[in-house]
N, C-alpha and C positions, 0 to 999 in steps of 0.2 A: 956602119954603112946604113944608109937610108933606103928604105923600100921604094923602088921606082914606081910601083903600082899604087902607092899611097896617095890619097887625096890631100893635097897640101893645104886646102882651104879649111880642113877640120882642126888643125893644130898650129900653134905658134912656135912650138919648140919640139925637137926630136932628140931621142936618145936611144942608144942600143940596149941598155940595161936599166935596172931599177935606179931610182933617185934616192939618195940618202940625205937626211936632214939632221941637224943638231948632233953632229959627230956620230951618226949612225943610229941614234936613238929612235928615229922615225924613218921608215923605209916605204917608198911608194913603188908598188910593182903591180903587174896585171893580176886580175882575179883568177883563182883556180877554176878550171873549166871541167865540167862533168862530161863524161863520154857521150858523144852524139848531140850535145847541146849546141844549137846553132844560133840561138837568140836568147838573151837575158836582159830584160828591160826592167830596172828597179825604180825608175823615175826619180832618182835622187839628184840628177843634174838639171841645169836650166834647159838643156837640149835633151831629147829622148835618145840616149846613147845605148848601144848594145854592148853589154859587159861580158859577152861570151868570147870576145877576142876576134870575132869574124867580121866586125865592123858592119853589121846589118843595122845601121842607124836609121831613125825616122827622118824624113825630109821636112817635117813641120813640128811645131811645138804644142804643148798642152799645158793647161793651168795646173799648179800643184795643189794637192789636197792632203788631208791627214792620212796616215798609214795604219795598217791593221795592228802593228806592234808598238806604235807610239814613237818610232824612231824614223827620222827622215821624212819622206813625202811619198804620196801616191799620185796617180794621174786623175785629175778631176774633169769629167766630161759633162758638158751642159750645152743647151742650145744647138744640139746636133754636131758638136765638136768631134773630131776624129784625128788619128795620126795615121800616116801612110809609111810603110816600110817596103822599099822596092824589092822586087824579086831578085834572088841570086841563085846560083847553081846549087847552093847548100839546101835549098827548099825542095829540090827535085828528088823526092823520095816517096815511095808508095806507102810507107809507114810513118807515123808521127806520134808525138805526144805534146799536148798543150796544157800547161798548168797556170793558174792565176787565182788571185783573191778578188772578190767583187763585193761592193757595198752599194745598194740602191738607196739613195737618199730619200726620194719620194717620187711617186708617180700616180697622179690622179687621172687615170686613163678613161677617156670616153671616145666614142666613135668620131666626135667632132674635133678631137685634139691629136690627130695623127693616126698612124696605123697600129695594129695590134702587135705584130711581130717585128722586132727591130734587131739589127745586127749588133753584137758585142765584139765579135772577132770574125773576120772573113778573109780568106785567101782567095782572091778572084774578084771580078767585076761583073755586075748585072746590067743588062740592057733591057730596061723595063718596057721600052716601046716595041722592041722586036721580040719580046718574051724569050730572050736568051740569057741563061744564067751560068755563072762560073763559080762554083762553090766547093772547093776542096782545100780545107774544110770550111764550114760556116757554123757559128754558134749564135743562135738568135734567142732573144728574151721575149717571153709572152707577157706583155704588159697588163693583160686582163687577169689571167689565172696564175701568173708568176712562175710558170714552168720554163725550162730551157728546151728549145727545139734545135736539133742538130741536123745539118744537111751535109751529104757527101755526094758530089756529082759523079755519076757513073755513065757508062756507055749505053745504058738502057734508055733509048730515046723514044719517048712518047709524050703526049700532052700531060698525062698525070705525073710523069717523072721529070718534067721540065726543070724543076728546081733541084733535082737530085733525090736520092733515097734519104729518108729522114726517120727520126724517132723522137719521142717526147719523154722528158724525164718524169720520174715519180716525185722527186723532191722539188721544193719551190725556193725561189730567191725572194724572200720577203724583205720589206723595207727595213732600214735601220739595223742591219745585221751583216757583219762580215761573214762570207762563206767562201770556202775553197773549192774550186772546180777543176777537174781533170778530164780531158778528152783524149783517148788514146786509140790508135789503130794498129793492129797486127794482122797481116794477111787480109782476110775478108771480114774480120771481126772488129766492131767498133764498141768501145765501152766508155761510159761516163761515170765519174765518181763525184760525190759531194762530200766534202769534209773527210776524205779518205775512205768513204764507204761506197762500195759498188752500188750504183743506182739502177742502171739499165744497160742493155747491150742488144746489138743486132748483128746478123750476118748479112753482108751485102749480097745482092742477087747478081751483080755483074761486076766487071772490072772498073777500076776508078778512072776518072778523067782528070788528069793533072792539068795544071795551068801555069802560065808564066807571068801572071799578074801580081800586083802588090798585095801585101798583107795589110788589111785595114783593122784598126783597133779602136774601140769606143763608138763606132758608128761607120757610116759610109757616105761619100759625097752625093750619091744619087738618092739618099733618103734623109738628107740633112734637115729638111723642113718638116719631116714626118716623125722624127724620133728625137725630140728635144728634152727628154726628161734627164735629171741630174743623177750621176752615179760615179763611183770611184773604182779604179782597177789598180792593183798593186802586184809586184813580184811576178811579172809575166815571163814565162819560159816556154821555148819552143825547141823540141827535140826532133831530129829526122829519123826516129825509131820509136818503138814502144819502150817503156821503162818498167822496171819491176814494181809490183804492187806495194812492196814494203817501202820503197822510196816515196811513193804517193802518200802512204799513211804517215811517214815521218814528216813530210812537208806540211801536211794538213793537220797534224796533231794538235796545235793550239786552238783549233776551232771548237772542240768539244769540251773545253773546260776541265781537262784532266781525265776524261773518259777516253780510253784508247779506241781508235777507229775499228780495230778487228774484234772488239767486244760485242758489237751489235751489228746485225744485218737486217735489211728489209726482206720480209717473207713475201707477203702479198697485201694488196689494198682492196677493201670491199669484197672479201672472199668468205666462203663458208668455213666452219671449223674443220671440216674434212680436208678442204683444200689448204687451209692454214697449216695443218699438221704435216703436210707433205711439201710445204714451200721452203722449209729451211734446208740450206745446203749441208753437206757432210760436216760433222763436227759442231753443228748448231742445233738448237731446239727452241720451241716457244719459250719466251721468258716467263719466269715465275713472278708472282705479285711483288715479292721483295726486290727482285732484279729490276722491275719496272720502276719501283719507287726510289731506287738508289742509282738511277741513271737512265733507264729506258724511256721514261716520260720526257726527261730533259732532251735526250737525243731526238726523239720523235717530234718534239715541238721545234727544235732547232732546224730540223730537216724539212719541216712543212708537211709532215705526214698526217698531222692531227687536225680535225675540225672540232667544233664545240660539241658535236653529237657523235663523235667517233667511238664505236665499241672496239675494245682492244682484247684480242684473244690471249689467254694465259695458259701455261702448261697444266694448271689444275683443272681447266675446263675439259680436258681430255678424259678426266675421270667420270664425267657424266655427260656424254655427247648428246644424248637424246633431248636434254633440256635446252639445247641451243640450235636445234635443227632449222628454226625459222630466222636465225640471226645471221648477219654478215658483219665482218669487222676487219680490223687491221692486225696483221700478223707481224710481230717484232721478234726476231730470232736472237738469242743470246748464246755466247760461246759455252759449249758443254764441257766443263772441267772435270767431269767424272772419269 
């Protein structure tokens, strides 16, 4: 039986069950669907199709690019390209999780070459002429300093909050590097993860303002001429709930070259030794020199925490704190296996 609600323009052939080829040696069937997954775009097909089974397909196409794992293709955005995924009832949830891989090819930003903050993913439309914004959620890229700026539109209406409540990441999306990004909301708390490592979080001050607008990926039509730098997005997933942190780490695991995401956390940036010693969450402590040399420095560089002159606090510095009273540095926390 054919689904009467199906869009017949999408397919040339219909079948009730899987298709068997070569005497059953090859079977074509739908993808397995994770709980609460409402959109999965892997950019493997000529059209941008939703492989979650809910048919949240994009209405336009995008150029193919290389993928983070060397198999298939990613979405290549340049010259302000974007894809639009129309709103459906599945998106009407106060909680959500968005996960994706991103690779910025190059971006020589100057004030004469567009604007500083450009959308990567946004649910909602902005009316720049009337100063009305619809961002639930919105993930923007800081072209100057390489940070991620996240917006959540709430009902707190004033000029300062016109774009929504926001926060800025500690990690950076540097050029020529695949990074995994996760944005998740549960109740009033918003968290962002880079490569499976918790980067930053905020508690919203007001209730969210949902919208019935499209989901835009790679850019937005109202900023097409202002955001024309080239980048790739791959394995984009959208859940209408929060997901467990262990699933985030599992999906992001390839990013750190064999170092498990729960091995290292960010303590604080540009902080005193006293503050650094208190910044590690339960079960973690400041990394020792050997831990930094066997993975800590690699992770810090990958995440964009390091500058050429960054001082890094170590566990051994706590033995003589008076020597470092005038210093500030980066606190990297390692899993305490004692």
